[in-house]
DRENVEX-562452 format. One record per residue (C-alpha): x, y, z negated; residue number from 1; chain. Coordinates in Angstrom, 1 decimal. Layout:
X	Y	Z	NUM	A
...
This chain:
4.2	17.2	-22.3	1	A
2.3	19.1	-19.6	2	A
5.4	21.1	-18.6	3	A
7.6	18.0	-18.5	4	A
5.1	16.2	-16.3	5	A
4.7	19.2	-14.0	6	A
8.5	19.6	-13.7	7	A
8.9	15.9	-13.0	8	A
6.3	16.0	-10.2	9	A
7.7	19.1	-8.6	10	A
11.2	17.6	-8.8	11	A
10.3	14.7	-6.5	12	A
8.0	16.3	-4.0	13	A
9.1	17.2	-0.5	14	A
10.1	20.8	0.2	15	A
7.5	21.1	2.9	16	A
4.8	20.5	0.2	17	A
6.6	22.5	-2.6	18	A
5.6	25.8	-1.2	19	A
1.9	24.9	-1.3	20	A
1.9	23.8	-4.9	21	A
4.7	25.9	-6.6	22	A
2.2	28.1	-8.4	23	A
0.5	25.2	-10.2	24	A
1.5	24.9	-13.9	25	A
-1.1	22.3	-15.0	26	A
0.1	18.8	-14.1	27	A
-3.4	17.5	-13.5	28	A
-4.2	20.3	-11.1	29	A
-0.9	19.9	-9.4	30	A
-1.5	16.1	-8.9	31	A
-5.0	16.7	-7.6	32	A
-3.8	19.3	-5.1	33	A
-1.0	17.0	-3.9	34	A
-3.4	14.1	-3.6	35	A
-5.8	16.1	-1.5	36	A
-3.0	17.3	0.8	37	A
-1.5	13.8	1.3	38	A
-4.6	11.6	1.3	39	A
-6.4	13.5	4.0	40	A
-8.9	11.3	5.9	41	A
-7.6	12.3	9.4	42	A
-7.4	9.8	12.2	43	A
-3.7	10.4	12.3	44	A
-3.2	9.4	8.7	45	A
-5.5	6.4	9.1	46	A
-3.5	5.2	12.1	47	A
-0.2	5.7	10.4	48	A
-1.3	3.7	7.4	49	A
-2.7	0.9	9.5	50	A
0.5	0.8	11.5	51	A
2.6	0.6	8.3	52	A
0.4	-2.3	7.1	53	A
0.5	-4.2	10.3	54	A
4.3	-3.8	10.6	55	A
4.9	-4.5	6.9	56	A
7.3	-7.4	6.9	57	A
8.9	-9.4	4.1	58	A
12.7	-9.4	4.0	59	A
14.9	-11.8	2.2	60	A
16.6	-9.0	0.3	61	A
13.4	-8.2	-1.7	62	A
11.5	-10.2	-4.2	63	A
8.0	-11.5	-3.4	64	A
6.6	-9.3	-6.2	65	A
8.0	-6.2	-4.5	66	A
6.5	-7.3	-1.2	67	A
3.1	-7.9	-2.7	68	A
3.1	-4.6	-4.6	69	A
4.0	-2.6	-1.5	70	A
1.4	-4.5	0.6	71	A
-1.3	-3.9	-2.0	72	A
-0.2	-0.2	-2.3	73	A
-0.8	0.2	1.4	74	A
-4.2	-1.4	1.2	75	A
-5.1	0.8	-1.8	76	A
-4.0	3.9	0.2	77	A
-6.3	2.8	3.0	78	A
-9.2	2.2	0.6	79	A
-8.7	5.8	-0.8	80	A
-9.3	7.2	2.7	81	A
-12.4	5.1	3.2	82	A
-10.8	2.3	5.3	83	A
-12.0	-0.9	3.7	84	A
-10.1	-4.0	4.8	85	A
-11.9	-7.3	4.5	86	A
-10.4	-9.7	1.9	87	A
-9.7	-12.4	4.5	88	A
-8.1	-9.9	6.8	89	A
-5.8	-8.8	4.0	90	A
-4.8	-12.4	3.3	91	A
-4.1	-13.0	7.0	92	A
-2.0	-9.9	7.3	93	A
-0.1	-10.8	4.2	94	A
0.6	-14.3	5.6	95	A
1.7	-12.8	8.9	96	A
4.1	-10.5	7.2	97	A
6.2	-13.5	6.0	98	A
9.3	-14.7	7.8	99	A
9.2	-17.8	10.0	100	A
11.1	-19.7	7.3	101	A
7.9	-19.5	5.3	102	A
5.8	-21.2	8.0	103	A
5.5	-24.5	6.1	104	A
3.8	-22.7	3.2	105	A
1.6	-20.8	5.6	106	A
0.4	-24.0	7.3	107	A
0.0	-25.7	3.9	108	A
-2.1	-22.9	2.5	109	A
-4.2	-22.7	5.7	110	A
-4.9	-26.4	5.5	111	A
-5.9	-26.3	1.9	112	A
-8.8	-23.9	2.4	113	A
-11.9	-26.0	2.5	114	A
-14.4	-23.7	4.2	115	A
-11.8	-22.1	6.5	116	A
-12.1	-18.7	4.7	117	A
-8.8	-17.7	3.1	118	A
-8.8	-15.2	0.2	119	A
-6.3	-12.6	-0.9	120	A
-6.3	-14.0	-4.5	121	A
-5.4	-17.5	-3.2	122	A
-2.5	-16.2	-1.1	123	A
-1.1	-13.8	-3.7	124	A
-1.3	-16.5	-6.4	125	A
0.5	-19.0	-4.2	126	A
3.2	-16.6	-3.2	127	A
């Protein structure tokens, strides 16, 4: 099982990373090494992830579940590099990622919030 997992991981990694991890035969060690290389807490990586989150837009060709999953994936990546994003800010970024054809839903959800503080759970449940 370990060899299969190791082979599967190495099959899908970029060639630029392969040379750094080719000697690993334990899947867990390989994964840990890749994670440490990719999830570095550099300002460049943080800026890149923030840019991707802010520019993350919904398209009609994808399902809402795909959009939510990719959005939450970006938020999780930022959390792993010590960039905590407030729940309300996440909700607002998610709403702003929707197309203009969703504006009626955005306005409705905004008006339904009694205390004016919107939550990610409310938005993702509604979408």
